[in-house]
C-alpha positions as CSV (number, residue, x, y, z in Angstrom):
1,M,0.0,0.0,0.0
2,S,1.1,3.6,-0.3
3,L,0.0,7.2,0.4
4,A,-1.5,7.4,-3.1
5,D,-3.4,4.1,-2.6
6,I,-4.8,5.3,0.8
7,T,-5.7,8.7,-0.6
8,R,-7.7,7.0,-3.5
9,R,-9.5,4.8,-1.0
10,L,-10.3,7.7,1.2
11,R,-11.7,9.8,-1.7
12,A,-13.8,6.8,-2.7
13,A,-15.1,6.3,0.8
14,E,-16.0,10.0,1.0
15,A,-17.9,9.7,-2.3
16,A,-19.7,6.5,-1.2
17,A,-20.8,8.2,2.0
18,G,-22.1,11.3,0.1
19,R,-19.4,13.5,1.6
20,A,-17.4,16.2,-0.1
21,A,-13.9,15.3,-1.3
22,D,-11.2,16.2,1.1
23,S,-13.7,16.5,4.0
24,V,-11.8,13.9,6.0
25,T,-8.3,14.7,7.3
26,L,-5.8,11.9,6.8
27,I,-3.2,11.7,9.6
28,A,-0.2,9.7,8.5
29,V,0.9,7.9,11.7
30,S,4.6,8.0,11.6
31,K,5.4,6.6,15.1
32,V,8.3,4.2,15.2
33,Q,8.8,4.6,11.4
34,P,12.4,5.1,10.1
35,A,13.2,8.6,9.0
36,E,13.6,7.6,5.3
37,R,10.0,6.4,5.2
38,V,8.7,9.6,6.7
39,Q,10.8,11.6,4.3
40,A,9.4,9.7,1.4
41,V,5.8,10.6,2.4
42,L,6.8,14.2,3.0
43,D,8.3,14.3,-0.5
44,E,5.0,13.1,-1.9
45,G,3.5,16.3,-0.4
46,H,1.7,15.0,2.7
47,R,2.1,17.3,5.7
48,I,-0.2,16.0,8.5
49,F,1.4,13.4,10.8
50,G,0.6,11.6,14.0
51,E,3.0,10.6,16.8
52,N,2.4,8.5,19.9
53,R,5.1,9.9,22.1
54,V,6.3,13.4,22.8
55,Q,10.0,12.4,23.1
56,E,10.0,10.6,19.8
57,A,8.4,13.5,18.1
58,Q,11.0,15.9,19.6
59,S,13.8,13.7,18.3
60,R,12.4,13.4,14.8
61,W,10.5,16.5,13.7
62,P,12.6,19.6,14.2
63,D,14.9,18.6,11.4
64,F,12.0,17.9,9.0
65,Q,10.3,21.1,10.0
66,A,13.5,23.0,9.1
67,R,13.3,21.5,5.6
68,Y,9.6,21.2,4.8
69,D,7.0,23.9,5.2
70,G,3.5,23.4,6.6
71,I,4.0,20.3,8.7
72,A,1.2,19.8,11.3
73,L,1.7,17.3,14.1
74,H,-1.1,15.5,16.0
75,L,-0.4,13.7,19.2
76,I,-2.5,10.5,19.1
77,G,-0.9,8.5,22.0
78,P,-1.3,8.9,25.8
79,L,0.0,12.1,27.3
80,Q,1.8,12.2,30.6
81,T,1.1,15.3,32.6
82,N,4.8,16.0,33.0
83,K,5.1,16.0,29.2
84,A,2.2,18.4,28.6
85,R,4.3,21.6,28.2
86,A,6.4,20.0,25.5
87,A,3.3,18.6,23.8
88,V,1.5,21.9,23.6
89,E,4.6,23.6,22.2
90,M,5.1,20.9,19.5
91,F,1.7,19.6,18.4
92,Q,-1.1,21.4,16.6
93,A,-3.7,18.9,18.0
94,I,-3.9,16.4,20.9
95,H,-6.3,13.5,20.5
96,S,-5.8,11.9,23.9
97,L,-7.2,14.1,26.6
98,D,-8.5,11.5,29.0
99,R,-8.6,12.7,32.6
100,P,-9.3,15.8,34.7
101,K,-5.8,16.3,35.9
102,L,-4.5,16.6,32.3
103,A,-7.3,18.9,31.4
104,G,-6.3,21.2,34.3
105,T,-2.7,21.2,33.2
106,L,-3.6,22.0,29.6
107,A,-5.8,24.8,30.8
108,R,-3.0,26.3,32.9
109,L,-0.6,26.1,30.0
110,A,-3.1,27.7,27.6
111,Q,-3.4,30.6,30.0
112,E,0.3,31.0,30.2
113,R,0.9,30.8,26.4
114,G,-2.3,32.5,25.2
115,A,-2.8,29.5,22.8
116,S,-3.5,25.8,22.9
117,P,-3.5,22.9,20.4
118,D,-6.9,21.7,19.3
119,L,-8.2,19.0,21.6
120,F,-10.0,15.8,21.3
121,I,-11.3,13.8,24.3
122,Q,-10.5,10.1,24.1
123,I,-13.5,8.0,24.8
124,N,-13.0,4.3,25.9
125,T,-16.1,3.2,23.9
126,G,-15.3,-0.5,24.6
127,A,-14.9,0.1,28.4
128,E,-11.7,-1.9,28.2
129,P,-9.9,-1.8,31.6
130,Q,-6.4,-1.8,30.0
131,K,-7.2,1.2,27.7
132,A,-7.0,4.9,28.3
133,G,-10.1,7.1,27.8
134,I,-13.2,8.5,29.5
135,L,-15.9,5.9,29.9
136,P,-19.0,6.6,27.8
137,E,-21.3,7.0,30.8
138,I,-19.3,10.0,32.2
139,A,-18.4,11.5,28.8
140,D,-21.0,14.2,28.9
141,A,-19.9,15.4,32.3
142,F,-16.2,15.4,31.3
143,I,-17.0,17.3,28.1
144,A,-18.8,20.0,30.2
145,E,-15.8,20.1,32.6
146,V,-13.3,20.7,29.7
147,R,-15.5,23.4,28.2
148,G,-15.6,25.1,31.6
149,L,-11.8,25.4,31.4
150,D,-12.1,27.4,28.2
151,L,-10.1,24.9,26.2
152,P,-10.4,24.5,22.4
153,L,-12.3,21.2,22.5
154,I,-13.1,20.3,18.9
155,G,-14.1,16.6,19.1
156,L,-13.8,13.1,20.4
157,M,-11.4,10.1,19.6
158,T,-11.7,6.4,20.0
159,I,-9.8,3.2,19.4
160,P,-12.3,0.3,19.2
161,P,-11.5,-3.1,20.7
162,V,-9.2,-5.3,18.6
163,D,-10.8,-8.0,16.5
164,E,-14.3,-6.7,16.9
165,D,-16.7,-4.9,14.5
166,P,-15.7,-1.2,15.0
167,A,-19.0,0.1,13.7
168,P,-20.9,0.1,17.1
169,D,-18.0,2.1,18.7
170,F,-17.9,4.6,15.8
171,R,-21.7,5.1,16.1
172,M,-21.4,5.5,19.9
173,L,-18.7,8.2,19.5
174,A,-20.7,10.0,16.9
175,Q,-23.8,10.0,19.1
176,I,-21.8,11.4,22.1
177,A,-20.4,14.1,19.9
178,E,-23.7,15.0,18.3
179,R,-25.5,15.5,21.6
180,N,-22.7,17.6,22.9
181,G,-22.4,19.8,19.8
182,L,-18.9,18.6,18.8
183,A,-18.0,18.3,15.1
184,G,-14.7,16.4,15.3
185,L,-14.6,12.6,15.2
186,S,-11.1,11.1,15.3
187,M,-11.8,7.5,14.4
188,G,-10.6,4.9,11.9
189,M,-7.2,3.3,11.3
190,S,-5.6,1.3,8.6
191,D,-8.0,-1.7,8.7
192,D,-11.3,0.2,9.3
193,F,-11.1,3.8,8.1
194,E,-13.7,3.3,5.3
195,T,-16.2,2.2,7.9
196,A,-15.3,5.2,10.0
197,V,-15.7,7.6,7.1
198,A,-19.2,6.1,6.4
199,L,-20.1,6.8,10.0
200,G,-18.9,10.4,10.1
201,A,-15.1,10.5,10.8
202,T,-13.5,13.8,10.3
203,H,-10.0,12.6,11.1
204,I,-8.5,9.1,10.3
205,R,-5.2,7.8,11.6
206,V,-3.4,5.5,9.1
207,G,0.1,4.2,9.7
208,S,1.1,0.8,8.4
209,A,-1.0,1.0,5.3
210,I,1.0,4.1,4.2
211,F,4.4,3.3,5.6
212,G,4.5,-0.4,5.8
213,A,4.9,-2.5,9.0
214,R,6.5,-0.7,11.9
215,T,10.1,-1.5,12.7
216,A,9.7,-1.7,16.5
C-alpha cells in the first residue's frame, strides 16, 4: 500500500458516504517509522502526521520542520502530565485528553501561552480496563468540565477493541459528539477507516497502510 493508494481509497469512501472530497483529514501515523519512510511521504506532499510519544516527536520532527513547510503534528498517544508543556509547544492537535488532571494542566498552559492545540477527548467506547479514555457514561460530564476550562475542544477520539466490529464504537462516538455539539470525530485506522468515514469520521489515523509494517 502507499499514500497514493490510501488517498484514493479515502476519496472513494467519502464519495460513497455522500461526503465532499477532502472533507476527512488523513493523519499519517509515523510513530516508530524510520526517517527515510517519513521523508518519502513528505516528498509526496503530505504534511499531517501523527505521533504517539512526545519524546520521539522531539527527536524526529525539528529537522524535518526546518526542511519542509506546513507540517502539522497530531499527538495520538497517551500524554503524561509532565510532558504536557512540551506537547503543547510541538503539536497542533492532541487527540488523547483523557482525565481531569491533564485537562487542568492543559488549561493552565493555555493561559500561560495564550494559545492551545486543538483538543479531542479520548472515549473508551469499549470500556476496556487496559485502555485509556473516558468511559461513555461519564463522557457528557467530562466534556462539560473541559469546556468550563475554556479549552479549544473540537471533538472526540476512540480506538475500538481489537478483532471486533468497530461500527458500534464509531456510532457511539458520533452519538456522544452530536448530543454535545462537537463536530470532530477522530476514528478509523488502517483496517477500518472506510467504515469510520461512512459513520462520520473527520480525522482518520493511518500508519502501516501508508508506511509499511512498523520497525519496532
